[in-house]
C-alpha atoms as an extended CHARMM CRD file, in Angstrom:
* protein
*
       174  EXT
         1         1  UNK       CA              1.8380000000      163.3710000000     -103.2180000000  PROA      1               0.0000000000
         2         2  UNK       CA              5.3950000000      164.1790000000     -102.8880000000  PROA      2               0.0000000000
         3         3  UNK       CA              5.7950000000      161.3930000000     -100.4310000000  PROA      3               0.0000000000
         4         4  UNK       CA              4.4900000000      158.8930000000     -102.8730000000  PROA      4               0.0000000000
         5         5  UNK       CA              6.7270000000      160.0260000000     -105.7420000000  PROA      5               0.0000000000
         6         6  UNK       CA              9.8220000000      159.7220000000     -103.5250000000  PROA      6               0.0000000000
         7         7  UNK       CA              9.0440000000      156.1490000000     -102.7170000000  PROA      7               0.0000000000
         8         8  UNK       CA              8.7560000000      155.2850000000     -106.3310000000  PROA      8               0.0000000000
         9         9  UNK       CA             12.0010000000      156.7990000000     -107.3050000000  PROA      9               0.0000000000
        10        10  UNK       CA             13.7050000000      155.0730000000     -104.3330000000  PROA      10              0.0000000000
        11        11  UNK       CA             12.2320000000      151.6710000000     -105.4540000000  PROA      11              0.0000000000
        12        12  UNK       CA             13.4350000000      152.2160000000     -108.9640000000  PROA      12              0.0000000000
        13        13  UNK       CA             16.9200000000      153.1110000000     -107.8380000000  PROA      13              0.0000000000
        14        14  UNK       CA             17.1450000000      149.9520000000     -105.6610000000  PROA      14              0.0000000000
        15        15  UNK       CA             16.0640000000      147.7130000000     -108.5410000000  PROA      15              0.0000000000
        16        16  UNK       CA             18.6250000000      149.3090000000     -110.9810000000  PROA      16              0.0000000000
        17        17  UNK       CA             21.3810000000      148.8840000000     -108.4010000000  PROA      17              0.0000000000
        18        18  UNK       CA             20.4620000000      145.1800000000     -107.9410000000  PROA      18              0.0000000000
        19        19  UNK       CA             20.5570000000      144.6130000000     -111.7020000000  PROA      19              0.0000000000
        20        20  UNK       CA             23.8730000000      146.3830000000     -112.0770000000  PROA      20              0.0000000000
        21        21  UNK       CA             25.3350000000      144.2500000000     -109.2110000000  PROA      21              0.0000000000
        22        22  UNK       CA             24.0680000000      140.9480000000     -110.6300000000  PROA      22              0.0000000000
        23        23  UNK       CA             25.4480000000      141.8230000000     -114.1730000000  PROA      23              0.0000000000
        24        24  UNK       CA             28.9360000000      142.7530000000     -112.6390000000  PROA      24              0.0000000000
        25        25  UNK       CA             29.0360000000      139.3690000000     -110.6540000000  PROA      25              0.0000000000
        26        26  UNK       CA             28.3690000000      137.2430000000     -113.6100000000  PROA      26              0.0000000000
        27        27  UNK       CA             30.9480000000      139.0040000000     -115.7840000000  PROA      27              0.0000000000
        28        28  UNK       CA             33.7260000000      139.4300000000     -113.2030000000  PROA      28              0.0000000000
        29        29  UNK       CA             33.2970000000      136.3020000000     -111.0210000000  PROA      29              0.0000000000
        30        30  UNK       CA             33.3670000000      133.5390000000     -113.6650000000  PROA      30              0.0000000000
        31        31  UNK       CA             33.1140000000      129.8850000000     -112.4430000000  PROA      31              0.0000000000
        32        32  UNK       CA             35.3910000000      127.2130000000     -113.9850000000  PROA      32              0.0000000000
        33        33  UNK       CA             34.9780000000      123.5580000000     -113.9530000000  PROA      33              0.0000000000
        34        34  UNK       CA             37.3250000000      120.8360000000     -115.1820000000  PROA      34              0.0000000000
        35        35  UNK       CA             36.3400000000      117.4720000000     -116.5020000000  PROA      35              0.0000000000
        36        36  UNK       CA             38.9610000000      114.6940000000     -116.7860000000  PROA      36              0.0000000000
        37        37  UNK       CA             38.3960000000      112.2650000000     -119.6790000000  PROA      37              0.0000000000
        38        38  UNK       CA             39.9610000000      108.7730000000     -119.4640000000  PROA      38              0.0000000000
        39        39  UNK       CA             40.0540000000      106.3510000000     -122.3870000000  PROA      39              0.0000000000
        40        40  UNK       CA             41.0960000000      102.7460000000     -122.1430000000  PROA      40              0.0000000000
        41        41  UNK       CA             41.8060000000      100.9590000000     -125.3640000000  PROA      41              0.0000000000
        42        42  UNK       CA             41.6230000000       97.3070000000     -124.4090000000  PROA      42              0.0000000000
        43        43  UNK       CA             43.6260000000       94.7050000000     -126.1790000000  PROA      43              0.0000000000
        44        44  UNK       CA             41.5600000000       92.4900000000     -128.3910000000  PROA      44              0.0000000000
        45        45  UNK       CA             42.5880000000       88.9210000000     -128.9850000000  PROA      45              0.0000000000
        46        46  UNK       CA             40.8690000000       86.0830000000     -130.6080000000  PROA      46              0.0000000000
        47        47  UNK       CA             41.9460000000       82.4040000000     -131.1230000000  PROA      47              0.0000000000
        48        48  UNK       CA             41.1400000000       80.5300000000     -134.2270000000  PROA      48              0.0000000000
        49        49  UNK       CA             41.1650000000       76.8900000000     -135.2150000000  PROA      49              0.0000000000
        50        50  UNK       CA             41.5490000000       75.1420000000     -131.8400000000  PROA      50              0.0000000000
        51        51  UNK       CA             40.4110000000       71.4960000000     -131.8390000000  PROA      51              0.0000000000
        52        52  UNK       CA             40.7410000000       68.3160000000     -129.7970000000  PROA      52              0.0000000000
        53        53  UNK       CA             43.6120000000       66.0930000000     -130.8520000000  PROA      53              0.0000000000
        54        54  UNK       CA             43.6730000000       62.2690000000     -131.1570000000  PROA      54              0.0000000000
        55        55  UNK       CA             46.7420000000       60.2580000000     -132.0130000000  PROA      55              0.0000000000
        56        56  UNK       CA             47.4180000000       56.5720000000     -132.8620000000  PROA      56              0.0000000000
        57        57  UNK       CA             51.0040000000       55.5670000000     -132.0370000000  PROA      57              0.0000000000
        58        58  UNK       CA             52.1380000000       52.2660000000     -133.5020000000  PROA      58              0.0000000000
        59        59  UNK       CA             55.9800000000       52.6950000000     -133.3120000000  PROA      59              0.0000000000
        60        60  UNK       CA             57.3120000000       53.2450000000     -129.8330000000  PROA      60              0.0000000000
        61        61  UNK       CA             60.9740000000       53.2000000000     -130.8140000000  PROA      61              0.0000000000
        62        62  UNK       CA             60.8960000000       56.7340000000     -132.2530000000  PROA      62              0.0000000000
        63        63  UNK       CA             59.6910000000       60.0210000000     -130.9640000000  PROA      63              0.0000000000
        64        64  UNK       CA             56.1010000000       60.8720000000     -131.9080000000  PROA      64              0.0000000000
        65        65  UNK       CA             55.6480000000       64.4150000000     -132.8300000000  PROA      65              0.0000000000
        66        66  UNK       CA             52.3130000000       66.1360000000     -133.7480000000  PROA      66              0.0000000000
        67        67  UNK       CA             51.9430000000       69.5590000000     -135.1480000000  PROA      67              0.0000000000
        68        68  UNK       CA             48.7460000000       71.6220000000     -135.0030000000  PROA      68              0.0000000000
        69        69  UNK       CA             47.7720000000       75.0430000000     -136.2590000000  PROA      69              0.0000000000
        70        70  UNK       CA             46.8190000000       77.6340000000     -133.6790000000  PROA      70              0.0000000000
        71        71  UNK       CA             46.1390000000       81.3050000000     -134.7400000000  PROA      71              0.0000000000
        72        72  UNK       CA             46.0580000000       84.1920000000     -132.2900000000  PROA      72              0.0000000000
        73        73  UNK       CA             44.7380000000       87.4720000000     -133.8630000000  PROA      73              0.0000000000
        74        74  UNK       CA             44.0220000000       90.8410000000     -132.4060000000  PROA      74              0.0000000000
        75        75  UNK       CA             44.7520000000       94.6030000000     -132.3960000000  PROA      75              0.0000000000
        76        76  UNK       CA             48.0590000000       95.2100000000     -134.4530000000  PROA      76              0.0000000000
        77        77  UNK       CA             49.7350000000       96.5830000000     -131.3770000000  PROA      77              0.0000000000
        78        78  UNK       CA             48.8320000000       93.8520000000     -128.9730000000  PROA      78              0.0000000000
        79        79  UNK       CA             51.2800000000       91.3900000000     -127.5520000000  PROA      79              0.0000000000
        80        80  UNK       CA             50.6580000000       88.3230000000     -125.7070000000  PROA      80              0.0000000000
        81        81  UNK       CA             52.1520000000       85.3260000000     -123.9120000000  PROA      81              0.0000000000
        82        82  UNK       CA             50.7420000000       81.8490000000     -123.4410000000  PROA      82              0.0000000000
        83        83  UNK       CA             50.3380000000       80.0030000000     -120.2570000000  PROA      83              0.0000000000
        84        84  UNK       CA             49.7780000000       76.3650000000     -120.2650000000  PROA      84              0.0000000000
        85        85  UNK       CA             48.3550000000       73.9360000000     -117.7950000000  PROA      85              0.0000000000
        86        86  UNK       CA             48.0320000000       70.1140000000     -117.9960000000  PROA      86              0.0000000000
        87        87  UNK       CA             45.4530000000       67.8780000000     -116.2610000000  PROA      87              0.0000000000
        88        88  UNK       CA             47.9330000000       65.9750000000     -114.2500000000  PROA      88              0.0000000000
        89        89  UNK       CA             48.9190000000       66.6660000000     -110.7190000000  PROA      89              0.0000000000
        90        90  UNK       CA             52.6360000000       67.0990000000     -111.6980000000  PROA      90              0.0000000000
        91        91  UNK       CA             53.0040000000       70.8050000000     -112.1060000000  PROA      91              0.0000000000
        92        92  UNK       CA             56.4710000000       70.4260000000     -113.6680000000  PROA      92              0.0000000000
        93        93  UNK       CA             55.4170000000       68.4130000000     -116.7600000000  PROA      93              0.0000000000
        94        94  UNK       CA             52.5820000000       67.5390000000     -119.0030000000  PROA      94              0.0000000000
        95        95  UNK       CA             51.1210000000       64.0170000000     -119.0060000000  PROA      95              0.0000000000
        96        96  UNK       CA             48.2360000000       61.9730000000     -120.0050000000  PROA      96              0.0000000000
        97        97  UNK       CA             46.7990000000       59.1130000000     -117.8740000000  PROA      97              0.0000000000
        98        98  UNK       CA             45.4040000000       55.7050000000     -118.6640000000  PROA      98              0.0000000000
        99        99  UNK       CA             42.5760000000       53.9280000000     -116.8390000000  PROA      99              0.0000000000
       100       100  UNK       CA             45.0080000000       52.2190000000     -114.3390000000  PROA      100             0.0000000000
       101       101  UNK       CA             46.4660000000       55.6720000000     -113.4460000000  PROA      101             0.0000000000
       102       102  UNK       CA             49.8130000000       55.3240000000     -115.3600000000  PROA      102             0.0000000000
       103       103  UNK       CA             51.1050000000       58.5840000000     -116.7610000000  PROA      103             0.0000000000
       104       104  UNK       CA             52.5690000000       59.1940000000     -120.1590000000  PROA      104             0.0000000000
       105       105  UNK       CA             54.5920000000       62.4870000000     -120.3010000000  PROA      105             0.0000000000
       106       106  UNK       CA             54.6340000000       64.7700000000     -123.2910000000  PROA      106             0.0000000000
       107       107  UNK       CA             56.0950000000       68.2460000000     -124.1000000000  PROA      107             0.0000000000
       108       108  UNK       CA             54.5050000000       71.2220000000     -125.7280000000  PROA      108             0.0000000000
       109       109  UNK       CA             56.1650000000       73.7390000000     -127.9160000000  PROA      109             0.0000000000
       110       110  UNK       CA             54.8600000000       76.9620000000     -129.6700000000  PROA      110             0.0000000000
       111       111  UNK       CA             56.1100000000       79.0050000000     -132.5580000000  PROA      111             0.0000000000
       112       112  UNK       CA             54.8260000000       82.3790000000     -131.7510000000  PROA      112             0.0000000000
       113       113  UNK       CA             56.8250000000       84.3110000000     -134.3530000000  PROA      113             0.0000000000
       114       114  UNK       CA             54.9360000000       83.5540000000     -137.6010000000  PROA      114             0.0000000000
       115       115  UNK       CA             57.8150000000       84.3200000000     -139.8480000000  PROA      115             0.0000000000
       116       116  UNK       CA             60.3270000000       82.1300000000     -137.8460000000  PROA      116             0.0000000000
       117       117  UNK       CA             60.8950000000       78.4880000000     -137.5100000000  PROA      117             0.0000000000
       118       118  UNK       CA             61.9680000000       78.2860000000     -133.8470000000  PROA      118             0.0000000000
       119       119  UNK       CA             59.5100000000       76.7160000000     -131.3550000000  PROA      119             0.0000000000
       120       120  UNK       CA             59.6340000000       77.6090000000     -127.6840000000  PROA      120             0.0000000000
       121       121  UNK       CA             59.2820000000       74.8500000000     -125.1430000000  PROA      121             0.0000000000
       122       122  UNK       CA             56.4350000000       75.5700000000     -122.7250000000  PROA      122             0.0000000000
       123       123  UNK       CA             56.3350000000       74.7260000000     -119.0920000000  PROA      123             0.0000000000
       124       124  UNK       CA             53.0690000000       74.2790000000     -117.1180000000  PROA      124             0.0000000000
       125       125  UNK       CA             51.9950000000       77.4090000000     -115.2730000000  PROA      125             0.0000000000
       126       126  UNK       CA             54.9580000000       79.5430000000     -116.6050000000  PROA      126             0.0000000000
       127       127  UNK       CA             54.5510000000       82.3470000000     -119.1580000000  PROA      127             0.0000000000
       128       128  UNK       CA             55.9390000000       81.7890000000     -122.6430000000  PROA      128             0.0000000000
       129       129  UNK       CA             58.0730000000       84.4960000000     -124.2310000000  PROA      129             0.0000000000
       130       130  UNK       CA             56.2170000000       87.5080000000     -125.5380000000  PROA      130             0.0000000000
       131       131  UNK       CA             54.7230000000       87.3740000000     -129.0880000000  PROA      131             0.0000000000
       132       132  UNK       CA             52.9570000000       89.9130000000     -131.3680000000  PROA      132             0.0000000000
       133       133  UNK       CA             49.5830000000       89.1240000000     -132.4640000000  PROA      133             0.0000000000
       134       134  UNK       CA             48.5450000000       88.6330000000     -136.0700000000  PROA      134             0.0000000000
       135       135  UNK       CA             46.4580000000       91.7660000000     -137.0120000000  PROA      135             0.0000000000
       136       136  UNK       CA             42.6730000000       90.9340000000     -136.8760000000  PROA      136             0.0000000000
       137       137  UNK       CA             41.9580000000       91.4660000000     -140.4030000000  PROA      137             0.0000000000
       138       138  UNK       CA             45.0140000000       89.4010000000     -141.7430000000  PROA      138             0.0000000000
       139       139  UNK       CA             44.3190000000       85.7210000000     -142.7410000000  PROA      139             0.0000000000
       140       140  UNK       CA             46.1020000000       83.0580000000     -140.6620000000  PROA      140             0.0000000000
       141       141  UNK       CA             48.8070000000       81.3580000000     -142.7980000000  PROA      141             0.0000000000
       142       142  UNK       CA             47.7670000000       77.7740000000     -141.7380000000  PROA      142             0.0000000000
       143       143  UNK       CA             51.3720000000       76.7960000000     -140.9770000000  PROA      143             0.0000000000
       144       144  UNK       CA             51.5750000000       74.5690000000     -137.8110000000  PROA      144             0.0000000000
       145       145  UNK       CA             52.9080000000       76.3830000000     -134.8130000000  PROA      145             0.0000000000
       146       146  UNK       CA             51.7560000000       74.2210000000     -131.9910000000  PROA      146             0.0000000000
       147       147  UNK       CA             53.6840000000       70.9040000000     -131.3190000000  PROA      147             0.0000000000
       148       148  UNK       CA             53.1360000000       68.0540000000     -128.9990000000  PROA      148             0.0000000000
       149       149  UNK       CA             55.8480000000       65.4660000000     -128.6620000000  PROA      149             0.0000000000
       150       150  UNK       CA             56.1670000000       62.0240000000     -126.9700000000  PROA      150             0.0000000000
       151       151  UNK       CA             59.7210000000       60.7560000000     -126.3420000000  PROA      151             0.0000000000
       152       152  UNK       CA             60.4820000000       57.2090000000     -127.4850000000  PROA      152             0.0000000000
       153       153  UNK       CA             61.7930000000       56.2340000000     -124.0200000000  PROA      153             0.0000000000
       154       154  UNK       CA             58.4470000000       57.2500000000     -122.4810000000  PROA      154             0.0000000000
       155       155  UNK       CA             56.4430000000       55.3850000000     -125.1500000000  PROA      155             0.0000000000
       156       156  UNK       CA             58.5050000000       52.1500000000     -124.7320000000  PROA      156             0.0000000000
       157       157  UNK       CA             57.9190000000       52.3560000000     -120.9380000000  PROA      157             0.0000000000
       158       158  UNK       CA             54.1830000000       52.8980000000     -121.2650000000  PROA      158             0.0000000000
       159       159  UNK       CA             51.5040000000       50.2280000000     -121.2120000000  PROA      159             0.0000000000
       160       160  UNK       CA             49.3140000000       49.7270000000     -124.2790000000  PROA      160             0.0000000000
       161       161  UNK       CA             45.9490000000       51.4050000000     -124.0260000000  PROA      161             0.0000000000
       162       162  UNK       CA             44.1570000000       54.7380000000     -124.1280000000  PROA      162             0.0000000000
       163       163  UNK       CA             45.6710000000       57.7740000000     -122.4780000000  PROA      163             0.0000000000
       164       164  UNK       CA             43.7920000000       60.9640000000     -122.0570000000  PROA      164             0.0000000000
       165       165  UNK       CA             44.0120000000       64.2600000000     -120.4690000000  PROA      165             0.0000000000
       166       166  UNK       CA             43.4990000000       68.0240000000     -120.9460000000  PROA      166             0.0000000000
       167       167  UNK       CA             45.7930000000       70.7660000000     -122.0630000000  PROA      167             0.0000000000
       168       168  UNK       CA             44.6950000000       74.3160000000     -121.1620000000  PROA      168             0.0000000000
       169       169  UNK       CA             46.0710000000       77.2840000000     -123.1060000000  PROA      169             0.0000000000
       170       170  UNK       CA             45.6510000000       80.7390000000     -121.7770000000  PROA      170             0.0000000000
       171       171  UNK       CA             46.4250000000       83.6510000000     -124.1600000000  PROA      171             0.0000000000
       172       172  UNK       CA             47.2310000000       86.5590000000     -121.9810000000  PROA      172             0.0000000000
       173       173  UNK       CA             47.3400000000       90.0140000000     -123.5330000000  PROA      173             0.0000000000
       174       174  UNK       CA             50.1090000000       92.3080000000     -122.4770000000  PROA      174             0.0000000000
């Protein structure tokens, strides 16, 4: 019987030793992990009140200028610039084309500072100056800030008829 009791005591001693070793490892040898969190707050921009334009020009001896309202809203800290593209093949100016292929040039200007009166002349494919957006919960003031102008010299040289084309405005958040 002595042999049996020694075996049992030895078995208990090994189990207690194993538990003590496992407890010591979990307390002394901590494992650490690091998680990196990235948050990207994207600029929000919306464009209000964009519509097609039609003009009837009866007097060719004076410049014809048309003002429209164009409202850019978004996050209060967002800034933006405008890129403009015309439908003509001439990348240096904007123009409309009639059915015989004759071009009629025009210029595009934008007033991005809603408190100012200065318009910036826009060039096809080139970014405008940088402007601040109107905060998204503010109402647009309704003041014209987008201008299209036809010079009298170009109007006098143009044939009578319908001229058409497209003007693409890209609002690029910065």
